[in-house]
N, C-alpha and C positions, 0 to 999 in steps of 0.2 A: 457946258451947254447944258441944263437941266433938263428932265423929261418933259415937262410942260413945253419949254418951248421947242423941242426937238419936235414934240406932236403938233403944237399949236402952228408952227411953220406950215410942216404938211396941209393941214386943215385949212389956211390961208388958201393954199393951191386947190382947196377943193378935192384933196386926194382923202378917202377916206377906209379905203381897201387894206386891212392887216393881212400879210399874206403868212399863213401857217405854216412852218417848217417842221411838221409832223413826222419826220424822215422816215420809210419803213425800208430796210435794205430789201426786202420781198417785191417791194413796187417797185422800185427804181429801173429805168431803161437798162437792158440787159448788158448792153457795149460796156457800162460803168462798172461792171463786176471784174474788169481789167486793170483797175486803176488800184493804188495802193490802198486807196481810203476812199471806197465808192459814194459812202455817205457824204463826205465831206466834200468831193467833187461834185455830187449832184447839189447840195447846198449852194456851195460856190456860183456854179451854172445860174441857178434860180435866180440869185441875188443879183448877178451881173445883169441878169436880163428884166429885172423887173423894178431895180433899186428906182430908178428916177420916176415909178407909177404907182409905188407903196406908200400907205400913208405910216407903215411900222412893221414890224417882222414879231411873230408869235413863235417863241420855240417849246415845246412841249416837253417837258425833260423826262418824263416816262420814256419815250423813245429812246433816248442816250442813256438814260440810268440802266435800262434793260439791256446795254451791251458790256454793263461794267466799266472800269477804269478806261476801257479804250472809247466807251461811247461819251463818258464823261469829258476825255481829252478832244473827242470830238464836235461837242457841244461848245468848248470853250474856245477852240479854234473856229467854230462859226461865228460866234458872237466877235470875235475879235475881228472878221473879216467883213463884217457888217460895215457901212460907214458912220463915221460916229455920229455925224447930223441926225440918223434916223433912230426913229423909238424901238428898244428891244424888249420883248416883253416875256418873261419867265413864268409860263405855264405852269405853277407848282403847286397851286390847291394850299398853300399853306395855312396854318392857324392852328395854335396850342399855348399851352400856359407859360406865362411870362418868359423865366428861364430859356427853355426851349424855343419859344419864339424870337428870342432875341438871336440865339445863334441860327435859326433860319435865317432872319433879316440878314444876320452878318455873310450868309454864306451867299443869298440869294444877289445882295446890291455890292458887296464890300470885296466878293472873291469872284463871284461868276459874271459881276460887270455889268447886269442886267439895270436896264431903266425903269422897269416897271415889274410888276408881279401879280400873278391871281390868288386871292385866299380865300378862304372859307369864313363865315362868321358866328358857327355854332357857338362855339365857347366862349363870345362875347367879347366886349371892348379890348379889355386886357390882353387878351390873344392876338388882339392885333395891333395895340398901341407901340411894339417894338418898332413895327413895319412904318407907321403914321409917322416915327420921329425924324425920317428919311425925306425930309421937307424937299428935295428936290428930284423927286421919285414918284410917279403913280401906282397908287396900290387899287388893282380893279377886284373888287369883293362881290361876290358869288349872292345873287339876288333872286331871279329865275333863270334856270337855266334850261336847254332843250330835250334834254333826256325825257323818257318816260318817266323814269323814277322822280320828278319832281314833284308828282301827284303824291308821293309820300311823305312828304313835309313840307316843303316850300308852298304847297297851297292848300295846307291845312287854313281852317279858317277860327280866327282867334274870337274872345269875348267880344271885344270890341266891334268886331264884323269886317276887322282888315285879314288880309291873307296873311302868313306867314313872310312871305317875299314883301310886301308893301311895307312890313315894318320894318323889316331889316332895311328897304329905301330911305324910310323917314330919317333911322339910326344913324345913314351914311351922309346924308345931309347933316345929321347935327356934329357928326365927327370931322366932316369937310374943314377943318378949322386954318390949313393949311394948302387948301386948294390941292391936295395930293391924292385924294380919294375919288376913287371910278366905281361903277358898278357893272357887272357882268349880267345881263339881261338876253333871253333867248329870244332867238328874231322868227323864228317857226310859225308863233301865231300873230299875227299883225293885230288883232283886235284885241288882245291882253297889250301891246306895246302900246296902242292910240289909249286904252282907258288907264293907262300907268305914266303916261309921256311927263308929265306934270312932275311927277316923283323924280323924273330923272334929271328936272332942270338944275342945273349947276355943280353936277356931277361929269366927268368924263363916262361915256358909255363904251363898253365892247361888247357887240353881239355876234355872237355862235348862232350858225343854223342856217347860213346862206349856201346855195350850192347842191352839198352832197345830201345834207341834211333836211332840205325842202323847202327854207325859206326864201320868201320873195324879196327879191334886191329892191324891186321900184318899191313897194308897200311900204317897206322900211323905210326908204328915203323922203318918200313922200310925207310919213307921219313925221318924221324929224323935222321937214321943210315946214309943213304946217304948224309946228310949235315953235319956229324960229329957235330950234336949236343946232348947231352946228358942231357940238363938243363929242361927235359919236364916232365912233369906226368898226366896222364892219370885219369880222375874222372869215377868212376862207382859205382852205387848207387843199384838201384832194381836189377840189373842182379846178383849181388852180394848180398845184404841183405836179400833178398825176393827168392833165389833160391830153397826154400824148405819149406813149411808153416808144417810141422811135427815138431815133439820134435827134429829129426836129421838136425832142420835149420843152426846149427851153423857149423858141419860138412859139409854140403853142401856150405855153405857162402866159408869155409876154403876154399874148393875143387876147386871151380870156379875162384878162387883169385891165387891158385898155378897154376891153367890151363893157366891163363892169364900171370903169370910170366915165365911159360915154355917157352911159344910162342914167349917172350920177350927175353929169353935165348937164344932161337935156333936161333932167328935173329941175335941179336948182335953178337953170337960167330961164325958164318957163313963167 
């Protein structure tokens, strides 16, 4: 099953929330510390409780790489545990010169078995093309991010009046020949999303910034509905997986996710 099929099947069910497994051993419920592998145990429980209501899972590699080889093993076991019909995004933010990028693409897709990846476009098309050659995967390229530092480069105005992130979005549409290119677009500023929604048409969109980062779920969903665009997923990490620190954390996570889905259903069905 291709990455596109996995995601499209969930989108047809009106599931648009991507659960971020940015798992930090310092933040998981204390009772799990008695487990052989607390991070893996936490991830498995979250997956079991959210699988039926999630559009995708996103694994931030930094949280696992920071633990060395044990962390990489935990990441691989987490990927293997997620049901085969669910999109798994490797949040790696890769992008480098040709030969290096080929190795990165091989590690992400062939070795780590991710269905999708996050990339940065700063070094241009040749730094991304090794990823684009995997036609059955999805490549989410950073356009506008939700951090304060987005002002430093992403929002620089070019000579033609466009912002740099808008030029990136235009390039992504040009590169999307195999329908395997998407955009990362921060959801913290609804006005920016509305002003650029046309540039997202035809691309898969991954939107960070909801929940702990302050983005408004209803405003984001309404913007996509008005544009008649359903090819979007909204990432939520801390707001879901750390909704409760007690032994009831799994039910709390499931409730947050289902509440998000109810909000989305209400908007699309009105």
